[in-house]
C-alpha positions as CSV (number, residue, x, y, z in Angstrom):
1,M,20.9,16.9,5.6
2,L,17.8,17.0,3.5
3,L,14.5,16.3,5.3
4,C,11.8,14.9,3.0
5,I,8.1,15.0,4.2
6,D,5.2,13.3,2.5
7,I,1.9,14.4,4.0
8,G,-0.9,11.9,3.3
9,N,-4.4,11.5,4.5
10,T,-3.5,8.5,6.7
11,N,0.3,8.7,7.2
12,I,3.0,11.3,7.2
13,L,6.4,10.0,6.0
14,L,9.6,11.6,7.1
15,G,13.1,10.8,5.9
16,L,16.5,12.3,6.3
17,Y,19.0,12.1,3.4
18,E,22.7,12.7,3.7
19,G,23.8,12.7,0.0
20,D,22.1,9.8,-1.7
21,V,21.7,7.7,1.4
22,L,18.3,7.5,3.2
23,G,19.1,7.6,6.9
24,P,16.6,7.7,9.7
25,H,13.0,7.6,8.4
26,W,9.6,7.4,10.1
27,R,5.9,6.9,9.5
28,L,3.5,9.0,11.6
29,A,-0.3,9.0,11.8
30,T,-1.9,12.0,10.2
31,V,-3.8,14.0,12.7
32,H,-5.6,16.8,10.9
33,E,-6.2,18.9,14.0
34,R,-2.7,18.8,15.3
35,M,-1.0,22.2,15.7
36,P,2.5,23.2,14.4
37,D,4.0,23.0,17.9
38,E,2.6,19.5,18.4
39,F,4.1,18.2,15.2
40,A,7.4,20.0,16.0
41,M,7.6,18.2,19.4
42,Q,7.1,14.8,17.6
43,L,9.7,15.7,15.0
44,L,12.3,16.9,17.6
45,A,11.7,13.8,19.7
46,L,12.5,11.6,16.6
47,F,15.6,13.7,15.9
48,N,16.8,13.3,19.4
49,Y,16.3,9.5,19.4
50,A,18.4,9.4,16.2
51,N,21.0,11.8,17.6
52,I,20.2,14.4,14.9
53,A,20.5,18.1,15.8
54,P,17.9,20.3,14.0
55,A,20.7,22.5,12.8
56,Q,22.0,19.6,10.7
57,V,18.9,20.0,8.4
58,T,19.8,22.4,5.6
59,G,16.9,21.7,3.3
60,V,13.3,20.5,3.4
61,A,11.1,19.1,0.6
62,I,7.4,18.6,1.1
63,A,4.7,16.7,-0.9
64,S,1.3,17.2,0.6
65,G,-2.1,15.7,-0.2
66,V,-3.6,17.5,2.8
67,A,-3.9,21.2,2.0
68,T,-4.7,22.2,5.6
69,L,-1.5,20.6,6.8
70,T,0.8,22.1,4.2
71,S,1.0,25.5,6.0
72,V,1.3,23.7,9.4
73,W,4.4,21.9,8.3
74,R,5.8,24.9,6.6
75,E,5.5,26.7,10.0
76,V,7.3,23.7,11.7
77,C,10.2,24.0,9.3
78,Q,10.4,27.8,9.6
79,N,10.2,28.0,13.3
80,Y,12.0,24.9,14.5
81,L,14.5,24.2,11.7
82,Q,15.0,27.7,10.4
83,V,14.5,26.4,6.9
84,E,12.1,27.5,4.2
85,P,10.7,24.3,2.7
86,L,10.3,23.5,-1.0
87,V,6.6,22.5,-1.5
88,V,6.4,20.3,-4.6
89,T,3.5,20.9,-7.0
90,G,2.4,19.2,-10.3
91,Q,3.6,22.3,-12.2
92,M,7.1,22.2,-10.9
93,Q,9.9,21.5,-13.4
94,N,11.1,17.8,-13.3
95,E,12.6,15.2,-15.6
96,L,9.2,14.0,-16.8
97,R,7.0,15.6,-19.4
98,I,3.6,16.1,-17.8
99,L,0.8,15.3,-20.3
100,Y,-2.0,15.4,-17.8
101,D,-4.8,17.7,-19.0
102,S,-4.3,20.0,-16.0
103,P,-0.8,19.6,-14.5
104,S,-1.7,21.8,-11.5
105,S,-4.4,19.3,-10.5
106,V,-2.1,16.3,-10.2
107,G,-1.3,15.3,-6.7
108,A,2.3,16.1,-5.8
109,D,2.8,12.6,-4.4
110,R,1.8,11.1,-7.7
111,I,4.4,13.1,-9.6
112,V,7.1,12.5,-7.0
113,D,6.5,8.7,-7.2
114,A,6.7,8.8,-11.0
115,V,9.9,10.8,-11.0
116,A,11.6,8.4,-8.5
117,A,10.4,5.3,-10.3
118,F,11.5,6.5,-13.7
119,R,14.9,7.6,-12.4
120,R,15.4,4.1,-10.9
121,Y,13.9,1.8,-13.5
122,G,13.2,3.8,-16.7
123,G,9.9,3.4,-18.6
124,P,7.4,2.3,-19.5
125,L,6.1,2.2,-15.9
126,C,2.9,1.6,-13.9
127,I,3.4,2.8,-10.4
128,V,0.8,1.7,-7.8
129,D,0.7,3.6,-4.6
130,F,-1.3,1.9,-1.8
131,G,-2.4,4.7,0.5
132,T,-5.8,6.0,1.6
133,A,-6.6,5.9,-2.0
134,T,-4.8,3.5,-4.4
135,T,-3.4,5.4,-7.4
136,F,-2.1,4.0,-10.6
137,E,0.4,6.2,-12.6
138,A,1.5,5.7,-16.2
139,V,4.9,6.8,-17.5
140,T,6.0,6.1,-21.1
141,A,9.5,4.9,-22.2
142,A,10.1,8.5,-23.3
143,G,9.5,9.8,-19.8
144,E,6.0,11.2,-20.4
145,Y,3.6,11.2,-17.4
146,L,0.3,10.4,-19.0
147,G,-2.0,10.2,-15.9
148,G,-3.5,7.2,-14.3
149,A,-6.4,5.9,-12.2
150,I,-7.6,6.4,-8.6
151,V,-9.7,3.8,-6.6
152,P,-10.6,3.6,-2.9
153,G,-7.8,2.1,-0.8
154,I,-8.1,-1.3,0.8
155,N,-8.6,0.2,4.2
156,I,-11.6,2.3,2.9
157,S,-13.1,-0.9,1.5
158,A,-12.6,-2.7,4.8
159,D,-14.1,0.2,6.8
160,A,-17.1,0.3,4.4
161,L,-17.8,-3.4,5.0
162,Y,-17.7,-2.9,8.8
163,Q,-19.8,0.3,8.8
164,R,-22.4,-0.5,6.2
165,A,-23.0,-4.3,6.8
166,T,-24.2,-4.5,10.4
167,K,-23.5,-8.2,10.9
168,L,-19.9,-8.1,9.6
169,P,-17.1,-7.5,12.1
170,K,-13.9,-5.4,11.7
171,V,-11.1,-7.6,10.6
172,D,-7.3,-7.4,10.3
173,L,-5.9,-7.2,6.8
174,A,-4.2,-10.6,7.0
175,R,-3.8,-13.4,4.5
176,P,-6.4,-16.1,5.1
177,P,-5.6,-19.8,4.8
178,S,-7.3,-20.1,1.4
179,A,-9.4,-18.1,-1.1
180,I,-12.5,-20.0,0.0
181,G,-13.2,-18.7,3.6
182,R,-14.6,-21.3,5.9
183,N,-15.8,-18.6,8.4
184,T,-16.8,-15.0,8.2
185,I,-13.4,-13.6,9.2
186,H,-11.5,-15.6,6.6
187,A,-14.2,-14.9,4.0
188,M,-13.8,-11.1,4.6
189,Q,-10.0,-11.4,4.5
190,S,-10.2,-13.3,1.3
191,G,-12.5,-10.8,-0.3
192,L,-10.4,-7.9,0.8
193,L,-6.9,-9.2,0.1
194,Y,-7.5,-11.4,-3.0
195,G,-10.3,-9.3,-4.3
196,Y,-8.2,-6.2,-4.1
197,A,-5.2,-8.0,-5.6
198,S,-7.4,-9.0,-8.5
199,L,-8.4,-5.4,-8.9
200,V,-4.8,-4.4,-9.1
201,E,-4.0,-7.2,-11.6
202,G,-6.9,-6.1,-13.8
203,M,-5.9,-2.4,-13.8
204,V,-2.2,-3.3,-14.5
205,A,-3.3,-5.5,-17.4
206,R,-5.2,-2.5,-18.9
207,F,-2.2,-0.2,-18.4
208,K,0.1,-2.7,-20.1
209,A,-2.3,-3.0,-23.0
210,E,-1.8,0.8,-23.5
211,L,1.8,1.2,-22.5
212,G,3.2,-2.1,-23.8
213,P,3.8,-5.6,-22.4
214,E,7.3,-4.6,-21.2
215,T,5.8,-2.2,-18.6
216,K,7.5,-2.5,-15.2
217,V,5.1,-2.4,-12.2
218,V,6.3,-0.6,-9.0
219,G,4.4,-0.9,-5.8
220,T,4.8,1.7,-3.0
221,G,2.9,2.9,0.1
222,G,2.5,1.3,3.5
223,L,0.1,-1.4,2.3
224,A,2.2,-2.5,-0.7
225,P,3.7,-5.5,1.2
226,V,0.2,-6.6,2.3
227,I,-1.2,-6.6,-1.3
228,A,2.0,-8.4,-2.5
229,E,0.9,-11.4,-0.4
230,G,-2.0,-11.9,-2.7
231,T,-0.4,-11.3,-6.1
232,D,2.9,-11.4,-8.0
233,I,2.0,-8.6,-10.3
234,L,4.3,-6.1,-8.6
235,D,7.8,-6.3,-10.1
236,Y,9.3,-4.1,-7.4
237,I,8.2,-2.9,-4.0
238,E,9.6,0.5,-2.9
239,P,7.9,1.6,0.4
240,W,9.9,4.9,0.5
241,L,9.6,5.8,-3.1
242,T,8.0,9.2,-2.4
243,L,10.9,10.3,-0.2
244,E,13.3,9.4,-3.0
245,G,11.3,11.4,-5.5
246,L,11.3,14.4,-3.2
247,K,15.0,14.3,-2.9
248,I,15.4,14.2,-6.7
249,I,13.0,17.1,-7.3
250,F,14.7,19.1,-4.5
251,E,18.1,18.6,-6.0
252,T,16.8,19.4,-9.6
253,T,15.1,22.6,-8.4
254,H,18.2,23.7,-6.3
255,A,20.5,23.1,-9.3
256,A,18.3,25.0,-11.6
257,S,18.2,28.0,-9.2
258,V,22.0,28.0,-8.8
259,N,22.5,28.0,-12.6
260,R,20.3,30.9,-13.4
């Protein structure tokens, strides 16, 4: 089995692949101060619940947006799974041609998402990942990763309203009855959901103007279904796209090492 791990600032995604099939998969809260043994206890408890023995894991692929946790999870894999993980970087060989000015500075999750979306749908593509930050990735029909855009995530926007405007309450990210809010809660929900959806629509329109009108739009990340309630701009929603991309890059890297 292959264990794929996506370490984000808000969530950590875990997924087990047997062949091409995604089996048990989980979403954990990212706790930056947690020690390797603590993460390991979480992981082993999830394995136990799914009737998975640690020895069944023969490979691990990691994409990390949190540098301090990369070594933590590497230690988890080494000590508890007896596996040396593959840590994906923007410079790693993959099926896309990376045209970013500095490939080493591209977040691993951005490349992984692009690889998975291109393998599944072809290009041109705009991939929108709704995480702590919302990222937009551009891939041409020829499989060239051009770069993208990064904006604050919707939860950051919601927290900023609550923290910086003293009279505004903290609200759930739920769809309001209408765009015109008749009370403060609904007004905030409208601004957050529909306002953010309009931001996404505007960015996608700009990407299509550069990539072409046939550009397919793929949404991923835990908040993609929430944003999809306020817009029909997303052609596909793939909540576990990053895990699929990790599997593809792991298999590509492993095949390349075997053929040397």
